[in-house]
ZAMARGU-4260 file (C-alpha; in steps of 0.2 Angstrom, whole numbers, plus 5000, padded with zeros to 4 digits):
<rodrens>
0) 4979/4664/4851 | 4984/4671/4833 | 4999/4676/4834 | 5003/4681/4814 | 5007/4698/4819
5) 5022/4690/4828 | 5032/4683/4815 | 5030/4703/4807 | 5040/4709/4820 | 5058/4711/4814
10) 5070/4704/4826 | 5084/4716/4831 | 5100/4716/4820 | 5111/4715/4835 | 5104/4702/4842
15) 5116/4686/4841 | 5103/4673/4834 | 5095/4687/4821 | 5109/4682/4809 | 5101/4668/4800
20) 5112/4652/4791 | 5114/4651/4772 | 5098/4645/4765 | 5094/4633/4748 | 5078/4636/4741
25) 5070/4627/4727 | 5076/4640/4713 | 5093/4641/4717 | 5094/4621/4718 | 5086/4622/4699
30) 5099/4635/4695 | 5115/4625/4704 | 5109/4606/4695 | 5108/4616/4676 | 5126/4624/4680
35) 5134/4608/4685 | 5126/4598/4669 | 5131/4612/4658 | 5148/4611/4667 | 5150/4593/4665
40) 5143/4590/4647 | 5155/4605/4641 | 5170/4598/4651 | 5170/4581/4650 | 5166/4582/4628
45) 5183/4593/4627 | 5192/4583/4638 | 5188/4566/4628 | 5191/4573/4611 | 5209/4578/4620
50) 5212/4561/4626 | 5203/4549/4614 | 5204/4557/4596 | 5197/4539/4587 | 5178/4542/4587
55) 5176/4523/4587 | 5187/4522/4603 | 5177/4538/4610 | 5160/4530/4607 | 5159/4518/4621
60) 5168/4531/4632 | 5152/4543/4629 | 5141/4529/4635 | 5151/4525/4652 | 5153/4545/4652
65) 5132/4547/4652 | 5130/4536/4667 | 5144/4544/4677 | 5134/4561/4675 | 5117/4554/4681
70) 5125/4545/4696 | 5134/4562/4700 | 5119/4572/4696 | 5108/4562/4707 | 5120/4562/4723
75) 5121/4581/4722 | 5105/4584/4720 | 5102/4573/4734 | 5113/4582/4746 | 5106/4600/4740
80) 5087/4594/4744 | 5093/4586/4761 | 5101/4601/4765 | 5085/4612/4762 | 5073/4601/4771
85) 5085/4602/4787 | 5088/4620/4786 | 5069/4623/4784 | 5065/4611/4799 | 5078/4621/4809
90) 5071/4637/4803 | 5053/4631/4811 | 5059/4624/4827 | 5069/4643/4830 | 5051/4650/4825
95) 5044/4643/4838 | 5057/4646/4851 | 5055/4664/4847 | 5038/4664/4847 | 5037/4655/4865
100) 5052/4669/4871 | 5039/4683/4865 | 5026/4677/4872 | 5033/4675/4890 | 5042/4693/4887
105) 5025/4701/4883 | 5017/4691/4900 | 5030/4696/4910 | 5033/4714/4903 | 5030/4728/4918
110) 5017/4738/4906 | 5000/4731/4900 | 5001/4724/4881 | 4982/4722/4872 | 4981/4715/4856
115) 4966/4723/4850 | 4957/4718/4834 | 4952/4733/4821 | 4932/4732/4826 | 4939/4734/4845
120) 4938/4718/4853 | 4953/4712/4865 | 4961/4698/4856 | 4976/4698/4870 | 4979/4703/4887
125) 4995/4700/4897 | 4996/4701/4916 | 5001/4719/4918 | 4987/4723/4906 | 4975/4710/4919
130) 4982/4721/4934 | 4979/4739/4927 | 4960/4733/4922 | 4961/4726/4940 | 4954/4709/4934
135) 4962/4692/4927 | 4969/4691/4910 | 4959/4677/4903 | 4943/4691/4910 | 4949/4704/4896
140) 4948/4693/4881 | 4935/4696/4870 | 4929/4711/4879 | 4927/4726/4868 | 4938/4743/4872
145) 4921/4753/4875 | 4915/4742/4889 | 4908/4753/4902 | 4913/4742/4917 | 4931/4753/4913
150) 4925/4770/4913 | 4938/4780/4902 | 4942/4799/4904 | 4951/4814/4902 | 4965/4818/4914
155) 4954/4831/4921 | 4939/4820/4923 | 4931/4824/4907 | 4921/4811/4897 | 4930/4803/4885
160) 4921/4803/4867 | 4923/4785/4856 | 4931/4798/4843 | 4945/4803/4856 | 4947/4782/4860
165) 4966/4777/4854 | 4961/4765/4844 | 4949/4776/4834 | 4963/4790/4833 | 4975/4776/4827
170) 4965/4770/4816 | 4959/4788/4809 | 4977/4793/4806 | 4985/4778/4801 | 5000/4784/4812
175) 5003/4777/4830 | 4996/4787/4845 | 5009/4791/4858 | 5008/4795/4876 | 4991/4798/4876
180) 4987/4801/4894 | 4970/4794/4902 | 4961/4792/4917 | 4951/4775/4921 | 4938/4772/4933
185) 4937/4751/4937 | 4924/4739/4941 | 4930/4740/4958 | 4928/4761/4960 | 4947/4764/4958
190) 4952/4777/4947 | 4970/4773/4940 | 4980/4785/4927 | 4986/4779/4911 | 4999/4782/4898
195) 4993/4774/4881 | 5004/4769/4865 | 4992/4762/4850 | 5001/4756/4835 | 4990/4755/4820
200) 4991/4737/4810 | 5005/4733/4797 | 5001/4731/4784 | 4985/4731/4769 | 4981/4716/4777
205) 4984/4719/4795 | 4969/4716/4807 | 4977/4719/4824 | 4981/4735/4835 | 4995/4733/4849
210) 4991/4743/4864 | 5004/4748/4877 | 4997/4754/4892 | 5007/4760/4906 | 5001/4765/4925
215) 5005/4780/4930 | 4994/4782/4944 | 5009/4785/4958 | 5017/4796/4944 | 5001/4806/4941
220) 4999/4809/4960 | 5016/4814/4964 | 5015/4826/4949 | 5000/4833/4958 | 5007/4833/4976
225) 5023/4842/4965 | 5012/4854/4958 | 5002/4857/4975 | 5019/4860/4983 | 5025/4872/4970
230) 5009/4881/4971 | 5009/4883/4989 | 5028/4887/4988 | 5024/4902/4975 | 5009/4908/4984
235) 5021/4908/5000 | 5035/4917/4990 | 5019/4930/4985 | 5013/4931/5003 | 5031/4935/5012
240) 5034/4954/5013 | 5050/4953/5008 | 5057/4953/4989 | 5061/4935/4980 | 5071/4934/4963
245) 5079/4920/4956 | 5090/4923/4941 | 5100/4910/4927 | 5118/4909/4928 | 5120/4921/4912
250) 5111/4935/4925 | 5095/4933/4917 | 5078/4935/4929 | 5071/4919/4930 | 5056/4923/4943
255) 5052/4935/4954 | 5037/4937/4968 | 5023/4948/4970 | 5032/4958/4983 | 5044/4962/4970
260) 5033/4969/4958 | 5023/4980/4970 | 5039/4987/4977 | 5049/4990/4960 | 5032/4994/4951
265) 5036/4980/4936 | 5026/4968/4930 | 5030/4951/4927 | 5030/4948/4909 | 5042/4963/4908
270) 5057/4958/4920 | 5057/4940/4915 | 5073/4936/4905 | 5081/4952/4910 | 5098/4956/4917
275) 5095/4956/4934 | 5108/4970/4940 | 5102/4983/4923 | 5085/4980/4932 | 5089/4982/4951
280) 5104/4994/4951 | 5107/5012/4945 | 5121/5013/4934 | 5136/5018/4947 | 5129/5002/4958
285) 5131/4991/4943 | 5151/4986/4941 | 5150/4982/4962 | 5135/4971/4960 | 5142/4963/4945
290) 5157/4959/4954 | 5148/4950/4968 | 5136/4941/4957 | 5154/4934/4948 | 5160/4930/4967
295) 5143/4922/4971 | 5145/4910/4955 | 5162/4905/4962 | 5154/4899/4975 | 5155/4912/4988
300) 5138/4923/4991 | 5135/4936/5001 | 5124/4937/5016 | 5115/4953/5023 | 5121/4964/5008
305) 5116/4980/5006 | 5113/4988/4990 | 5106/5004/4982 | 5091/4998/4970 | 5080/5008/4958
310) 5061/5007/4954 | 5053/5008/4937 | 5050/5028/4942 | 5067/5032/4947 | 5065/5030/4965
315) 5080/5024/4975 | 5078/5011/4988 | 5089/5004/5000 | 5089/4985/5001 | 5096/4971/5011
320) 5098/4954/5003 | 5102/4938/5007 | 5106/4925/4993 | 5111/4906/4989 | 5110/4895/4974
325) 5107/4879/4971 | 5116/4866/4961 | 5113/4851/4946 | 5119/4834/4952 | 5136/4837/4943
330) 5138/4852/4953 | 5137/4867/4941 | 5125/4880/4946 | 5107/4879/4941 | 5100/4897/4947
335) 5105/4909/4961 | 5091/4918/4972 | 5089/4930/4985 | 5079/4937/4999 | 5077/4956/4999
340) 5071/4968/5011 | 5068/4986/5010 | 5075/4995/5024 | 5074/5012/5016 | 5062/5018/5029
345) 5072/5008/5044 | 5090/5020/5038 | 5081/5033/5037 | 5073/5032/5054 | 5091/5027/5059
350) 5098/5039/5054 | 5086/5052/5061 | 5089/5043/5078 | 5106/5047/5076 | 5104/5066/5075
355) 5090/5066/5087 | 5104/5056/5099 | 5117/5070/5092 | 5105/5086/5096 | 5101/5078/5113
360) 5120/5074/5119 | 5123/5095/5112 | 5107/5100/5121 | 5111/5093/5136 | 5129/5097/5137
365) 5126/5115/5134 | 5109/5117/5146 | 5112/5125/5161 | 5100/5112/5170 | 5108/5097/5179
370) 5105/5081/5171 | 5109/5063/5178 | 5104/5046/5173 | 5106/5032/5181 | 5101/5012/5178
375) 5089/4999/5189 | 5107/4995/5200 | 5108/5015/5205 | 5124/5017/5194 | 5126/5035/5184
380) 5125/5033/5165 | 5124/5050/5160 | 5131/5066/5168 | 5130/5083/5160 | 5143/5099/5161
385) 5127/5107/5171 | 5128/5092/5185 | 5147/5096/5186 | 5145/5114/5189 | 5131/5110/5200
390) 5137/5096/5210 | 5155/5101/5206 | 5162/5084/5203 | 5170/5077/5185 | 5159/5067/5172
395) 5175/5054/5175 | 5172/5055/5190 | 5154/5048/5191 | 5149/5041/5175 | 5150/5023/5180
400) 5149/5024/5198 | 5134/5021/5211 | 5124/5037/5213 | 5126/5036/5233 | 5145/5032/5233
405) 5149/5047/5223 | 5138/5060/5232 | 5138/5051/5249 | 5134/5067/5258 | 5117/5070/5248
410) 5111/5049/5252 | 5098/5055/5265 | 5091/5070/5254 | 5074/5071/5245 | 5085/5073/5229
415) 5093/5055/5228 | 5078/5047/5238 | 5066/5048/5224 | 5077/5049/5211 | 5084/5030/5219
420) 5065/5026/5219 | 5054/5032/5204 | 5043/5018/5202 | 5035/5023/5217 | 5030/5039/5210
425) 5021/5031/5197 | 5028/5043/5181 | 5036/5060/5182 | 5038/5071/5197 | 5041/5089/5199
430) 5047/5095/5217 | 5056/5107/5227 | 5068/5103/5240 | 5079/5111/5253 | 5095/5104/5254
435) 5108/5109/5271 | 5123/5098/5266 | 5137/5109/5261 | 5143/5111/5248 | 5126/5109/5240
440) 5115/5121/5252 | 5102/5130/5245 | 5084/5128/5237 | 5084/5116/5220 | 5070/5112/5209
445) 5069/5094/5201 | 5060/5084/5189 | 5062/5063/5191 | 5058/5054/5175 | 5056/5034/5178
450) 5064/5024/5162 | 5055/5010/5156 | 5070/4997/5158 | 5074/5002/5175 | 5081/5016/5184
455) 5077/5036/5182 | 5081/5052/5174 | 5085/5067/5183 | 5083/5086/5178 | 5088/5099/5193
460) 5093/5116/5196 | 5098/5128/5210 | 5084/5140/5212 | 5090/5149/5229 | 5092/5165/5222
465) 5076/5162/5213 | 5067/5159/5231 | 5073/5177/5238 | 5069/5185/5222 | 5050/5177/5224
470) 5047/5182/5243 | 5053/5198/5238 | 5041/5198/5223 | 5025/5193/5234 | 5029/5206/5247
475) 5028/5220/5232 | 5014/5211/5224 | 5006/5210/5240 | 5008/5230/5241 | 5003/5231/5224
480) 4988/5222/5226 | 4982/5232/5240 | 4986/5248/5227 | 4975/5240/5215 | 4961/5238/5225
485) 4961/5254/5231 | 4964/5263/5213 | 4951/5250/5208 | 4936/5256/5222 | 4942/5275/5217
490) 4938/5273/5198 | 4921/5263/5202 | 4917/5279/5212 | 4923/5290/5198 | 4912/5277/5185
495) 4898/5281/5196 | 4898/5299/5197 | 4900/5301/5177 | 4885/5290/5176 | 4875/5299/5188
500) 4883/5316/5181 | 4877/5310/5162 | 4860/5305/5167 | 4858/5322/5177 | 4866/5332/5164
505) 4854/5325/5151 | 4839/5324/5163 | 4843/5344/5167 | 4845/5349/5150 | 4830/5342/5141
510) 4819/5355/5153 | 4827/5369/5146 | 4829/5362/5127 | 4810/5356/5130 | 4805/5374/5135
515) 4816/5383/5120 | 4810/5370/5107 | 4790/5376/5116 | 4793/5394/5115 | 4801/5394/5099
520) 4786/5384/5092 | 4771/5394/5099 | 4781/5411/5094 | 4783/5404/5075 | 4764/5397/5075
525) 4756/5415/5086 | 4768/5428/5078 | 4774/5422/5062 | 4765/5437/5053 | 4774/5450/5065
530) 4791/5442/5057 | 4800/5446/5043 | 4808/5431/5033 | 4824/5432/5042 | 4816/5431/5058
535) 4806/5415/5052 | 4822/5406/5047 | 4831/5410/5065 | 4815/5401/5072 | 4817/5386/5061
540) 4836/5385/5064 | 4834/5386/5083 | 4819/5371/5083 | 4832/5361/5071 | 4847/5364/5084
545) 4836/5359/5098 | 4831/5343/5091 | 4847/5339/5085 | 4854/5343/5103 | 4840/5333/5110
550) 4845/5319/5098 | 4864/5319/5105 | 4860/5319/5124 | 4849/5303/5120 | 4862/5294/5112
555) 4876/5299/5125 | 4862/5294/5138 | 4862/5278/5128 | 4880/5277/5125 | 4883/5277/5144
560) 4868/5263/5145 | 4879/5253/5135 | 4893/5255/5147 | 4883/5251/5164 | 4871/5236/5159
565) 4875/5218/5164 | 4876/5207/5149 | 4864/5194/5146 | 4873/5180/5137 | 4862/5167/5126
570) 4862/5157/5110 | 4860/5171/5096 | 4852/5164/5079 | 4861/5178/5067 | 4853/5175/5051
575) 4835/5180/5062 | 4844/5195/5072 | 4851/5201/5055 | 4832/5201/5046 | 4824/5212/5063
580) 4839/5224/5059 | 4835/5224/5042 | 4817/5228/5044 | 4819/5241/5056 | 4830/5250/5046
585) 4820/5249/5031 | 4808/5257/5040 | 4817/5272/5045 | 4822/5273/5025 | 4805/5269/5016
590) 4807/5278/5001 | 4826/5270/4998 | 4828/5253/4987 | 4843/5244/4993 | 4848/5226/4989
595) 4853/5217/5004 | 4862/5201/5002 | 4864/5190/5018 | 4874/5175/5017 | 4877/5160/5031
600) 4878/5164/5047 | 4884/5156/5061 | 4876/5157/5078 | 4883/5167/5092 | 4883/5168/5111
605) 4879/5185/5116 | 4868/5199/5122 | 4855/5199/5108 | 4848/5217/5113 | 4866/5223/5112
610) 4872/5216/5098 | 4855/5220/5087 | 4860/5236/5092 | 4877/5234/5082 | 4869/5228/5066
615) 4855/5241/5066 | 4869/5255/5068 | 4879/5246/5054 | 4865/5243/5044 | 4860/5261/5045
620) 4876/5268/5040 | 4876/5257/5024 | 4858/5263/5018 | 4863/5282/5024 | 4880/5283/5014
625) 4874/5273/5000 | 4859/5286/4995 | 4870/5294/4981 | 4872/5280/4973 | 4860/5272/4958
630) 4861/5253/4962 | 4864/5251/4980 | 4869/5235/4987 | 4872/5228/5004 | 4881/5212/5008
635) 4882/5204/5026 | 4893/5188/5027 | 4902/5178/5040 | 4916/5166/5042 | 4923/5157/5057
640) 4943/5159/5060 | 4957/5158/5074 | 4943/5155/5086 | 4934/5170/5081 | 4916/5172/5073
645) 4921/5186/5058 | 4904/5195/5051 | 4906/5208/5038 | 4894/5221/5034 | 4901/5230/5014
650) 4892/5242/5005 | 4894/5251/4989 | 4891/5270/4995 | 4903/5284/4997 | 4917/5276/5007
655) 4930/5286/5017 | 4946/5292/5016 | 4956/5275/5025 | 4967/5289/5034 | 4954/5294/5046
660) 4947/5277/5049 | 4952/5277/5068 | 4941/5291/5070 | 4925/5283/5065 | 4922/5273/5081
665) 4926/5290/5092 | 4910/5298/5103 | 4902/5313/5092 | 4915/5308/5077 | 4909/5313/5059
670) 4920/5312/5042 | 4904/5322/5033 | 4897/5340/5037 | 4882/5338/5048 | 4870/5345/5035
675) 4876/5334/5022 | 4872/5317/5031 | 4860/5315/5046 | 4866/5306/5061 | 4874/5313/5079
680) 4891/5304/5077 | 4890/5291/5090 | 4881/5276/5082 | 4898/5268/5078 | 4905/5271/5096
685) 4890/5263/5102 | 4897/5248/5092 | 4914/5249/5097 | 4908/5246/5114 | 4896/5232/5112
690) 4908/5224/5104 | 4923/5225/5117 | 4913/5221/5130 | 4910/5205/5122 | 4927/5201/5121
695) 4928/5205/5101 | 4936/5218/5090 | 4928/5229/5076 | 4937/5239/5061 | 4931/5248/5044
700) 4941/5249/5028 | 4934/5260/5013 | 4939/5271/4998 | 4931/5285/4993 | 4918/5280/4982
705) 4923/5263/4982 | 4911/5259/4998 | 4914/5252/5016 | 4917/5236/5025 | 4913/5235/5043
710) 4921/5219/5051 | 4915/5214/5068 | 4923/5200/5077 | 4916/5188/5094 | 4925/5174/5100
715) 4919/5157/5099 | 4913/5150/5114 | 4919/5132/5114 | 4906/5121/5124 | 4894/5136/5130
720) 4878/5133/5129 | 4868/5149/5137 | 4849/5151/5137 | 4840/5166/5138
</rodrens>
């Protein structure tokens, strides 16, 4: 294996073997030798000149000096060369030892180490790399990093392109690739997750890259599991009906759940990082909460703490909070969190319950009826002032004791039996009972109400006096009933006589009227030439008066029939009835052009023939009294309110003085002179009588020259469907 890259790796400066011994290079040896030669020549010549001034004597000594110089120089040179050879041999031995140590270290390293050539071929793989790849170390040698047996992907499963390979990134950038996470599918089908470091070649002549691969499959699975748990926890926090909020020790919001956001009407990005106290509480509540927050940080968090909170739009809520905190390993507080429940409605309900309880106690205290409540064991739990008065026992003597022990003389009465066995009745029971046990002798009316948890409530009062009054009242009622029946029979007889009288009068008066009318017409036809103008005028007046009296008798007879005719009820289509009435009235006034607007009309249950008379009379009045108006209009509408079908007939005619509205519905009542408008004054009386017979009412409203409105109301007959 080519391990030239290993010698380029600098040892650690702190390693004891990294401090190299002093070495002599060839240049150093030549330099030292030249220095020693120069020093020997200079020093020896100077010393010889001082010691032997005579040149003749100094010549032999110069020869010996040269020989001695050669000898010493040879010894020094030999020693220096020997030391250099020893040092180089020692360096080679240490280098070999270091290479072996590095190889063992790489083979035993817990992470995979690969040496890859620049063309992508693996030149070295340690045991960990082979274990990660799922093959033996020798199986990786010579394999290209793009070998399809190992499919490389992104952590999310996307295929890894050639340009995204660590070797490509390192060669392209010239910088180390660190912490690149990949996913690989091994030949055996198992997927492993990897974290890769790739070092580019060192120097311009470098031809190999070092790749460190760490198997993070377990770490990735743990991270995925942790992410799933955190997601599930987050979803759970968002689903719980309570508000969740966590805060940093400095009081800023760390996280909240969806319930909090919905209740307080905030968005998540608006609350994160804000001061939790100012976010939650109104200004007057904040000092108390800050003191409680400080106490929680000191190690005494509060539970079931009730606070006043305010929503984004200023609505105040009452919250009940339970909090705790999470500590770091060193004991310091990492964050505080709490769960809050909105108890606003509960507190309002509780306040209403207390109010109702106080009202109930006040009612029971001041009610005249007696009230006793017992539990399932028959022990009295409530005894009001009315019971004290009726049963002549104080509340203190009754409450907390058994009913039969407090009132032994009533043990066999129906009153006590029913209250002690309320379940047998199956629900509230009203009854009257006679008690023949002094001092409680008398009639009592009572109601027993079973309680869901067992026991019952007893409401009772003494009705002895009422019983006596009822007996007297029944006697009086029987007498009154007898008198009413007699008076009714008398009135029915009078009505029959009046109706007979009306028929008789109408029939008996018609004969002389016909005679007067006939003879007047004969006189006018046969003897008109013998009469002057005044005479003829008198005859015409007689004929018109007879006609008017005949009409009055006919209307009077019709009015009497309305009161005596039996109602024939059926479901009436009011739109069709009104259209028929309009047609009948238009036939009476062929020369008139009146606009009639009819709205939506509900069906009613009534006597159709009689009801058509009502609308014929009302429409006839409207046509009659709109004659002076240039653009006459009549509006017919309806609505349903308060259990009545209310119909209106409004016109734009001459109207009337509202002071005399009550006279309109009287028999033969008129508000205008006879010669000015036709009619006998009985039509609206017929309308009123027909409407009253149907159980309804009629009224008129108007102002002079502002038109009139006639309103007819007929009862709604729920569930009644009568066919003619």
